[in-house]
N, CA, C and O atoms as a GROMACS GRO file, in nm:
protein
  452
    1MET      N    1   0.125  -0.098  -0.018
    1MET     CA    2   0.002   0.023   0.006
    1MET      C    3   0.087   0.135   0.023
    1MET      O    4   0.053   0.244  -0.022
    2LYS      N    5   0.202   0.119   0.088
    2LYS     CA    6   0.289   0.230   0.079
    2LYS      C    7   0.374   0.259  -0.100
    2LYS      O    8   0.369   0.368  -0.159
    3ILE      N    9   0.405   0.202  -0.125
    3ILE     CA   10   0.446   0.192  -0.228
    3ILE      C   11   0.297   0.235  -0.357
    3ILE      O   12   0.323   0.234  -0.478
    4PHE      N   13   0.198   0.258  -0.323
    4PHE     CA   14   0.105   0.281  -0.404
    4PHE      C   15   0.056   0.390  -0.388
    4PHE      O   16  -0.012   0.426  -0.484
    5TYR      N   17   0.065   0.484  -0.277
    5TYR     CA   18   0.052   0.600  -0.215
    5TYR      C   19   0.203   0.745  -0.237
    5TYR      O   20   0.205   0.868  -0.237
    6ILE      N   21   0.272   0.668  -0.247
    6ILE     CA   22   0.449   0.701  -0.295
    6ILE      C   23   0.423   0.740  -0.485
    6ILE      O   24   0.453   0.848  -0.535
    7SER      N   25   0.369   0.636  -0.552
    7SER     CA   26   0.406   0.650  -0.689
    7SER      C   27   0.246   0.698  -0.736
    7SER      O   28   0.251   0.714  -0.858
    8SER      N   29   0.157   0.716  -0.704
    8SER     CA   30   0.046   0.805  -0.699
    8SER      C   31   0.073   0.975  -0.673
    8SER      O   32   0.040   1.070  -0.745
    9PHE      N   33   0.139   0.975  -0.554
    9PHE     CA   34   0.175   1.116  -0.525
    9PHE      C   35   0.285   1.179  -0.619
    9PHE      O   36   0.291   1.301  -0.637
   10LEU      N   37   0.372   1.088  -0.679
   10LEU     CA   38   0.538   1.162  -0.794
   10LEU      C   39   0.463   1.162  -0.934
   10LEU      O   40   0.503   1.244  -1.015
   11ALA      N   41   0.339   1.063  -0.977
   11ALA     CA   42   0.282   1.063  -1.038
   11ALA      C   43   0.173   1.236  -1.095
   11ALA      O   44   0.154   1.277  -1.209
   12GLY      N   45   0.126   1.293  -0.970
   12GLY     CA   46   0.052   1.427  -0.933
   12GLY      C   47   0.185   1.485  -0.962
   12GLY      O   48   0.196   1.527  -1.077
   13LEU      N   49   0.302   1.500  -0.875
   13LEU     CA   50   0.439   1.615  -0.892
   13LEU      C   51   0.449   1.644  -0.996
   13LEU      O   52   0.459   1.761  -1.030
   14THR      N   53   0.453   1.465  -1.145
   14THR     CA   54   0.520   1.510  -1.250
   14THR      C   55   0.422   1.600  -1.360
   14THR      O   56   0.449   1.660  -1.464
   15SER      N   57   0.292   1.577  -1.281
   15SER     CA   58   0.152   1.647  -1.416
   15SER      C   59   0.181   1.766  -1.359
   15SER      O   60   0.229   1.835  -1.449
   16ALA      N   61   0.179   1.816  -1.278
   16ALA     CA   62   0.220   1.946  -1.239
   16ALA      C   63   0.322   2.044  -1.265
   16ALA      O   64   0.313   2.166  -1.276
   17ALA      N   65   0.481   1.922  -1.276
   17ALA     CA   66   0.579   1.966  -1.280
   17ALA      C   67   0.560   2.032  -1.445
   17ALA      O   68   0.640   2.119  -1.479
   18THR      N   69   0.444   1.983  -1.548
   18THR     CA   70   0.487   1.996  -1.687
   18THR      C   71   0.367   2.084  -1.705
   18THR      O   72   0.350   2.105  -1.825
   19THR      N   73   0.277   2.144  -1.631
   19THR     CA   74   0.223   2.281  -1.671
   19THR      C   75   0.290   2.392  -1.626
   19THR      O   76   0.323   2.407  -1.509
   20THR      N   77   0.313   2.471  -1.716
   20THR     CA   78   0.433   2.597  -1.707
   20THR      C   79   0.336   2.752  -1.725
   20THR      O   80   0.259   2.788  -1.814
   21LEU      N   81   0.372   2.806  -1.626
   21LEU     CA   82   0.310   2.988  -1.645
   21LEU      C   83   0.381   3.045  -1.752
   21LEU      O   84   0.501   3.019  -1.762
   22GLY      N   85   0.308   3.144  -1.862
   22GLY     CA   86   0.356   3.198  -1.940
   22GLY      C   87   0.420   3.315  -1.851
   22GLY      O   88   0.382   3.352  -1.740
   23SER      N   89   0.566   3.384  -1.958
   23SER     CA   90   0.616   3.454  -1.861
   23SER      C   91   0.629   3.615  -1.972
   23SER      O   92   0.621   3.612  -2.095
   24ILE      N   93   0.650   3.750  -1.882
   24ILE     CA   94   0.703   3.798  -2.005
   24ILE      C   95   0.818   3.856  -1.882
   24ILE      O   96   0.822   3.849  -1.759
   25TYR      N   97   0.938   3.939  -2.026
   25TYR     CA   98   0.986   4.055  -1.946
   25TYR      C   99   0.983   4.192  -1.983
   25TYR      O  100   1.032   4.232  -2.089
   26TYR      N  101   0.914   4.285  -1.881
   26TYR     CA  102   0.909   4.403  -1.872
   26TYR      C  103   0.975   4.480  -1.899
   26TYR      O  104   1.077   4.443  -1.842
   27GLU      N  105   1.006   4.598  -1.961
   27GLU     CA  106   1.104   4.710  -1.983
   27GLU      C  107   1.036   4.865  -2.021
   27GLU      O  108   0.964   4.875  -2.121
   28GLN      N  109   1.061   4.976  -1.940
   28GLN     CA  110   1.014   5.068  -1.979
   28GLN      C  111   1.128   5.145  -1.955
   28GLN      O  112   1.218   5.115  -1.876
   29TRP      N  113   1.119   5.288  -2.056
   29TRP     CA  114   1.233   5.347  -2.059
   29TRP      C  115   1.161   5.524  -2.057
   29TRP      O  116   1.053   5.547  -2.113
   30PHE      N  117   1.215   5.601  -2.008
   30PHE     CA  118   1.192   5.773  -2.028
   30PHE      C  119   1.193   5.797  -2.166
   30PHE      O  120   1.131   5.890  -2.219
   31ASN      N  121   1.258   5.722  -2.221
   31ASN     CA  122   1.285   5.841  -2.423
   31ASN      C  123   1.201   5.710  -2.507
   31ASN      O  124   1.194   5.594  -2.466
   32SER      N  125   1.155   5.751  -2.604
   32SER     CA  126   1.014   5.692  -2.692
   32SER      C  127   1.085   5.556  -2.830
   32SER      O  128   1.019   5.504  -2.920
   33ASP      N  129   1.207   5.540  -2.805
   33ASP     CA  130   1.272   5.468  -2.916
   33ASP      C  131   1.346   5.310  -2.835
   33ASP      O  132   1.419   5.223  -2.882
   34CYS      N  133   1.292   5.328  -2.710
   34CYS     CA  134   1.348   5.209  -2.652
   34CYS      C  135   1.502   5.191  -2.591
   34CYS      O  136   1.545   5.108  -2.511
   35SER      N  137   1.573   5.308  -2.664
   35SER     CA  138   1.743   5.269  -2.698
   35SER      C  139   1.813   5.280  -2.519
   35SER      O  140   1.739   5.321  -2.430
   36GLY      N  141   1.898   5.255  -2.499
   36GLY     CA  142   1.964   5.272  -2.390
   36GLY      C  143   1.916   5.208  -2.292
   36GLY      O  144   1.840   5.112  -2.307
   37GLN      N  145   1.963   5.263  -2.157
   37GLN     CA  146   1.934   5.123  -2.052
   37GLN      C  147   1.779   5.152  -2.029
   37GLN      O  148   1.736   5.259  -2.071
   38ALA      N  149   1.701   5.071  -1.969
   38ALA     CA  150   1.586   5.079  -1.927
   38ALA      C  151   1.542   5.072  -1.798
   38ALA      O  152   1.550   4.960  -1.749
   39PHE      N  153   1.486   5.185  -1.709
   39PHE     CA  154   1.514   5.246  -1.599
   39PHE      C  155   1.401   5.149  -1.509
   39PHE      O  156   1.416   5.114  -1.392
   40LEU      N  157   1.298   5.119  -1.588
   40LEU     CA  158   1.236   4.996  -1.496
   40LEU      C  159   1.205   4.858  -1.620
   40LEU      O  160   1.181   4.845  -1.740
   41THR      N  161   1.227   4.763  -1.480
   41THR     CA  162   1.266   4.642  -1.548
   41THR      C  163   1.154   4.489  -1.472
   41THR      O  164   1.124   4.515  -1.356
   42GLY      N  165   1.119   4.401  -1.502
   42GLY     CA  166   1.090   4.342  -1.388
   42GLY      C  167   0.980   4.226  -1.460
   42GLY      O  168   0.890   4.262  -1.536
   43SER      N  169   1.005   4.081  -1.420
   43SER     CA  170   0.932   3.975  -1.509
   43SER      C  171   0.824   3.983  -1.459
   43SER      O  172   0.826   4.028  -1.344
   44LEU      N  173   0.684   3.946  -1.518
   44LEU     CA  174   0.565   3.966  -1.531
   44LEU      C  175   0.508   3.762  -1.561
   44LEU      O  176   0.535   3.702  -1.665
   45THR      N  177   0.444   3.707  -1.463
   45THR     CA  178   0.401   3.582  -1.461
   45THR      C  179   0.263   3.563  -1.438
   45THR      O  180   0.198   3.613  -1.346
   46ASP      N  181   0.219   3.484  -1.531
   46ASP     CA  182   0.075   3.436  -1.573
   46ASP      C  183  -0.026   3.420  -1.456
   46ASP      O  184  -0.052   3.322  -1.385
   47GLY      N  185  -0.073   3.545  -1.459
   47GLY     CA  186  -0.188   3.524  -1.328
   47GLY      C  187  -0.166   3.635  -1.242
   47GLY      O  188  -0.269   3.692  -1.205
   48PHE      N  189  -0.057   3.682  -1.201
   48PHE     CA  190   0.039   3.765  -1.087
   48PHE      C  191   0.034   3.893  -1.104
   48PHE      O  192   0.102   3.940  -1.196
   49CYS      N  193  -0.068   4.000  -1.000
   49CYS     CA  194   0.000   4.098  -0.998
   49CYS      C  195   0.094   4.178  -1.001
   49CYS      O  196   0.127   4.182  -0.882
   50THR      N  197   0.189   4.275  -1.080
   50THR     CA  198   0.281   4.316  -1.023
   50THR      C  199   0.252   4.441  -0.988
   50THR      O  200   0.194   4.506  -1.076
   51VAL      N  201   0.281   4.516  -0.854
   51VAL     CA  202   0.278   4.632  -0.819
   51VAL      C  203   0.400   4.711  -0.773
   51VAL      O  204   0.480   4.649  -0.702
   52PHE      N  205   0.422   4.820  -0.798
   52PHE     CA  206   0.545   4.887  -0.801
   52PHE      C  207   0.531   5.040  -0.829
   52PHE      O  208   0.464   5.085  -0.922
   53GLU      N  209   0.608   5.121  -0.729
   53GLU     CA  210   0.615   5.273  -0.798
   53GLU      C  211   0.542   5.335  -0.970
   53GLU      O  212   0.537   5.273  -1.076
   54ASN      N  213   0.504   5.452  -0.943
   54ASN     CA  214   0.448   5.465  -1.082
   54ASN      C  215   0.514   5.602  -1.122
   54ASN      O  216   0.477   5.717  -1.104
   55PHE      N  217   0.639   5.541  -1.191
   55PHE     CA  218   0.755   5.668  -1.291
   55PHE      C  219   0.716   5.642  -1.395
   55PHE      O  220   0.675   5.529  -1.421
   56PRO      N  221   0.721   5.756  -1.496
   56PRO     CA  222   0.610   5.741  -1.598
   56PRO      C  223   0.772   5.713  -1.722
   56PRO      O  224   0.893   5.719  -1.701
   57GLY      N  225   0.702   5.687  -1.828
   57GLY     CA  226   0.790   5.681  -1.898
   57GLY      C  227   0.690   5.643  -2.028
   57GLY      O  228   0.573   5.608  -2.012
   58GLU      N  229   0.779   5.660  -2.210
   58GLU     CA  230   0.759   5.687  -2.291
   58GLU      C  231   0.765   5.590  -2.415
   58GLU      O  232   0.717   5.598  -2.528
   59SER      N  233   0.860   5.473  -2.336
   59SER     CA  234   0.830   5.365  -2.450
   59SER      C  235   0.858   5.229  -2.368
   59SER      O  236   0.964   5.232  -2.305
   60ILE      N  237   0.792   5.125  -2.358
   60ILE     CA  238   0.832   4.966  -2.326
   60ILE      C  239   0.853   4.877  -2.441
   60ILE      O  240   0.832   4.900  -2.560
   61LEU      N  241   0.901   4.766  -2.381
   61LEU     CA  242   0.957   4.620  -2.419
   61LEU      C  243   0.920   4.555  -2.351
   61LEU      O  244   0.944   4.581  -2.233
   62LEU      N  245   0.812   4.388  -2.397
   62LEU     CA  246   0.734   4.333  -2.383
   62LEU      C  247   0.820   4.192  -2.477
   62LEU      O  248   0.800   4.155  -2.593
   63THR      N  249   0.921   4.139  -2.371
   63THR     CA  250   0.989   3.977  -2.435
   63THR      C  251   0.901   3.905  -2.359
   63THR      O  252   0.878   3.935  -2.242
   64GLN      N  253   0.842   3.801  -2.422
   64GLN     CA  254   0.835   3.668  -2.380
   64GLN      C  255   0.958   3.622  -2.303
   64GLN      O  256   1.067   3.670  -2.333
   65THR      N  257   0.951   3.569  -2.244
   65THR     CA  258   1.028   3.454  -2.182
   65THR      C  259   1.014   3.304  -2.193
   65THR      O  260   1.086   3.218  -2.242
   66THR      N  261   0.900   3.299  -2.132
   66THR     CA  262   0.799   3.140  -2.126
   66THR      C  263   0.681   3.146  -2.207
   66THR      O  264   0.582   3.216  -2.183
   67PRO      N  265   0.698   3.060  -2.315
   67PRO     CA  266   0.524   3.094  -2.341
   67PRO      C  267   0.434   3.031  -2.332
   67PRO      O  268   0.448   2.916  -2.290
   68CYS      N  269   0.289   3.088  -2.372
   68CYS     CA  270   0.154   3.106  -2.275
   68CYS      C  271   0.169   2.948  -2.342
   68CYS      O  272   0.233   2.890  -2.430
   69PRO      N  273   0.042   2.919  -2.216
   69PRO     CA  274   0.011   2.776  -2.278
   69PRO      C  275  -0.044   2.748  -2.451
   69PRO      O  276  -0.078   2.854  -2.504
   70ALA      N  277  -0.054   2.651  -2.524
   70ALA     CA  278  -0.137   2.585  -2.669
   70ALA      C  279  -0.217   2.676  -2.647
   70ALA      O  280  -0.257   2.704  -2.534
   71GLY      N  281  -0.258   2.742  -2.767
   71GLY     CA  282  -0.383   2.819  -2.775
   71GLY      C  283  -0.399   2.909  -2.742
   71GLY      O  284  -0.450   2.981  -2.827
   72THR      N  285  -0.370   2.982  -2.595
   72THR     CA  286  -0.316   3.134  -2.534
   72THR      C  287  -0.205   3.212  -2.577
   72THR      O  288  -0.098   3.156  -2.602
   73SER      N  289  -0.221   3.346  -2.590
   73SER     CA  290  -0.141   3.433  -2.652
   73SER      C  291  -0.149   3.551  -2.535
   73SER      O  292  -0.247   3.602  -2.480
   74PRO      N  293   0.024   3.580  -2.517
   74PRO     CA  294  -0.022   3.700  -2.384
   74PRO      C  295  -0.089   3.878  -2.406
   74PRO      O  296  -0.083   3.948  -2.507
   75GLN      N  297  -0.131   3.898  -2.314
   75GLN     CA  298  -0.218   4.034  -2.274
   75GLN      C  299  -0.200   4.066  -2.133
   75GLN      O  300  -0.242   4.023  -2.026
   76ILE      N  301  -0.095   4.194  -2.187
   76ILE     CA  302  -0.070   4.283  -2.068
   76ILE      C  303  -0.136   4.342  -2.022
   76ILE      O  304  -0.128   4.458  -2.062
   77THR      N  305  -0.210   4.325  -1.948
   77THR     CA  306  -0.316   4.522  -1.906
   77THR      C  307  -0.202   4.619  -1.798
   77THR      O  308  -0.123   4.574  -1.715
   78VAL      N  309  -0.219   4.726  -1.826
   78VAL     CA  310  -0.195   4.815  -1.693
   78VAL      C  311  -0.242   4.895  -1.633
   78VAL      O  312  -0.294   4.971  -1.714
   79SER      N  313  -0.263   4.943  -1.496
   79SER     CA  314  -0.332   5.000  -1.425
   79SER      C  315  -0.230   5.169  -1.362
   79SER      O  316  -0.112   5.160  -1.329
   80THR      N  317  -0.285   5.267  -1.358
   80THR     CA  318  -0.224   5.379  -1.252
   80THR      C  319  -0.246   5.382  -1.150
   80THR      O  320  -0.194   5.453  -1.064
   81THR      N  321  -0.377   5.257  -1.133
   81THR     CA  322  -0.360   5.240  -0.951
   81THR      C  323  -0.294   5.126  -0.932
   81THR      O  324  -0.245   5.070  -1.030
   82ASN      N  325  -0.277   5.052  -0.754
   82ASN     CA  326  -0.225   4.916  -0.765
   82ASN      C  327  -0.262   4.842  -0.745
   82ASN      O  328  -0.182   4.775  -0.680
   83ASP      N  329  -0.370   4.784  -0.761
   83ASP     CA  330  -0.513   4.724  -0.801
   83ASP      C  331  -0.536   4.670  -0.962
   83ASP      O  332  -0.591   4.743  -1.045
   84CYS      N  333  -0.487   4.533  -0.997
   84CYS     CA  334  -0.463   4.483  -1.120
   84CYS      C  335  -0.613   4.427  -1.171
   84CYS      O  336  -0.642   4.381  -1.281
   85ASP      N  337  -0.706   4.446  -1.043
   85ASP     CA  338  -0.850   4.404  -1.057
   85ASP      C  339  -0.923   4.488  -1.170
   85ASP      O  340  -0.978   4.442  -1.270
   86SER      N  341  -0.910   4.633  -1.127
   86SER     CA  342  -0.989   4.749  -1.121
   86SER      C  343  -0.988   4.780  -1.295
   86SER      O  344  -0.907   4.693  -1.327
   87GLN      N  345  -1.015   4.826  -1.386
   87GLN     CA  346  -1.035   4.867  -1.556
   87GLN      C  347  -0.897   4.900  -1.553
   87GLN      O  348  -0.858   4.994  -1.484
   88PRO      N  349  -0.822   4.833  -1.619
   88PRO     CA  350  -0.684   4.914  -1.684
   88PRO      C  351  -0.692   4.993  -1.764
   88PRO      O  352  -0.777   5.010  -1.850
   89ASP      N  353  -0.540   5.083  -1.724
   89ASP     CA  354  -0.584   5.211  -1.842
   89ASP      C  355  -0.532   5.135  -1.964
   89ASP      O  356  -0.615   5.130  -2.055
   90TRP      N  357  -0.417   5.075  -1.990
   90TRP     CA  358  -0.404   5.028  -2.111
   90TRP      C  359  -0.387   4.863  -2.127
   90TRP      O  360  -0.360   4.781  -2.039
   91THR      N  361  -0.403   4.848  -2.222
   91THR     CA  362  -0.357   4.641  -2.243
   91THR      C  363  -0.326   4.671  -2.398
   91THR      O  364  -0.368   4.742  -2.490
   92PHE      N  365  -0.186   4.534  -2.361
   92PHE     CA  366  -0.123   4.522  -2.499
   92PHE      C  367  -0.103   4.434  -2.552
   92PHE      O  368  -0.081   4.346  -2.468
   93ASP      N  369  -0.096   4.392  -2.660
   93ASP     CA  370  -0.058   4.195  -2.655
   93ASP      C  371   0.044   4.214  -2.812
   93ASP      O  372   0.009   4.171  -2.922
   94THR      N  373   0.161   4.282  -2.784
   94THR     CA  374   0.253   4.298  -2.900
   94THR      C  375   0.380   4.294  -2.818
   94THR      O  376   0.419   4.360  -2.722
   95ILE      N  377   0.449   4.161  -2.911
   95ILE     CA  378   0.540   4.097  -2.798
   95ILE      C  379   0.681   4.163  -2.937
   95ILE      O  380   0.691   4.167  -3.060
   96GLY      N  381   0.756   4.200  -2.828
   96GLY     CA  382   0.941   4.188  -2.948
   96GLY      C  383   0.954   4.306  -2.998
   96GLY      O  384   1.062   4.323  -3.056
   97HIS      N  385   0.841   4.442  -2.996
   97HIS     CA  386   0.881   4.554  -3.080
   97HIS      C  387   0.847   4.650  -2.935
   97HIS      O  388   0.770   4.640  -2.839
   98CYS      N  389   0.954   4.751  -2.982
   98CYS     CA  390   0.917   4.849  -2.871
   98CYS      C  391   0.771   4.934  -2.942
   98CYS      O  392   0.728   4.952  -3.056
   99ILE      N  393   0.724   4.974  -2.791
   99ILE     CA  394   0.609   5.044  -2.790
   99ILE      C  395   0.593   5.215  -2.744
   99ILE      O  396   0.576   5.247  -2.626
  100GLU      N  397   0.601   5.322  -2.863
  100GLU     CA  398   0.558   5.435  -2.808
  100GLU      C  399   0.456   5.481  -2.666
  100GLU      O  400   0.543   5.565  -2.644
  101VAL      N  401   0.411   5.491  -2.617
  101VAL     CA  402   0.327   5.506  -2.508
  101VAL      C  403   0.372   5.529  -2.432
  101VAL      O  404   0.478   5.476  -2.398
  102SER      N  405   0.275   5.679  -2.324
  102SER     CA  406   0.270   5.752  -2.273
  102SER      C  407   0.255   5.701  -2.122
  102SER      O  408   0.148   5.718  -2.065
  103ILE      N  409   0.310   5.668  -2.089
  103ILE     CA  410   0.298   5.504  -1.965
  103ILE      C  411   0.287   5.603  -1.849
  103ILE      O  412   0.322   5.718  -1.872
  104GLN      N  413   0.233   5.566  -1.701
  104GLN     CA  414   0.234   5.552  -1.604
  104GLN      C  415   0.167   5.480  -1.458
  104GLN      O  416   0.116   5.525  -1.355
  105PRO      N  417   0.196   5.362  -1.506
  105PRO     CA  418   0.194   5.259  -1.412
  105PRO      C  419   0.227   5.216  -1.319
  105PRO      O  420   0.344   5.210  -1.282
  106GLN      N  421   0.116   5.172  -1.250
  106GLN     CA  422   0.154   5.167  -1.112
  106GLN      C  423   0.135   4.989  -1.048
  106GLN      O  424   0.178   4.932  -0.948
  107ALA      N  425   0.052   4.944  -1.163
  107ALA     CA  426   0.034   4.763  -1.159
  107ALA      C  427   0.021   4.706  -1.268
  107ALA      O  428  -0.055   4.751  -1.353
  108ILE      N  429   0.082   4.611  -1.284
  108ILE     CA  430   0.075   4.516  -1.408
  108ILE      C  431  -0.004   4.410  -1.370
  108ILE      O  432  -0.042   4.383  -1.256
  109HIS      N  433  -0.036   4.320  -1.527
  109HIS     CA  434  -0.117   4.221  -1.485
  109HIS      C  435  -0.074   4.123  -1.630
  109HIS      O  436  -0.076   4.200  -1.726
  110LEU      N  437  -0.044   4.004  -1.670
  110LEU     CA  438  -0.016   3.916  -1.758
  110LEU      C  439  -0.124   3.860  -1.746
  110LEU      O  440  -0.183   3.876  -1.640
  111ASN      N  441  -0.202   3.755  -1.877
  111ASN     CA  442  -0.237   3.747  -1.848
  111ASN      C  443  -0.311   3.628  -1.984
  111ASN      O  444  -0.404   3.667  -2.054
  112CYS      N  445  -0.268   3.528  -1.994
  112CYS     CA  446  -0.260   3.439  -2.113
  112CYS      C  447  -0.382   3.389  -2.190
  112CYS      O  448  -0.410   3.270  -2.181
  113VAL      N  449  -0.439   3.453  -2.247
  113VAL     CA  450  -0.645   3.431  -2.273
  113VAL      C  451  -0.596   3.382  -2.436
  113VAL      O  452  -0.682   3.350  -2.519
   0.00000   0.00000   0.00000
């Protein structure tokens, strides 16, 4: 009986380990062309709200670091409040290209939709 329980537990761990969450690397610049050193950077993970000080920026770059599950794509919502559940001020789905935007985020949320 003990072997059965251990093998069931290990099978559960194996199936859970194959499920990965999508992730995006966020970079924000004071200038409008994403050149030079980004002053605000961080990793975003699917389903988690990232809250930080609201520094103004003129451009952002979103780089996918872990793909979203099959059949979904990343959508990033940005709010000027520290609440990811409120109405976002911006929504982005452009990955890998500099985005010119006058932005002052306080909360960022990645969803694979």
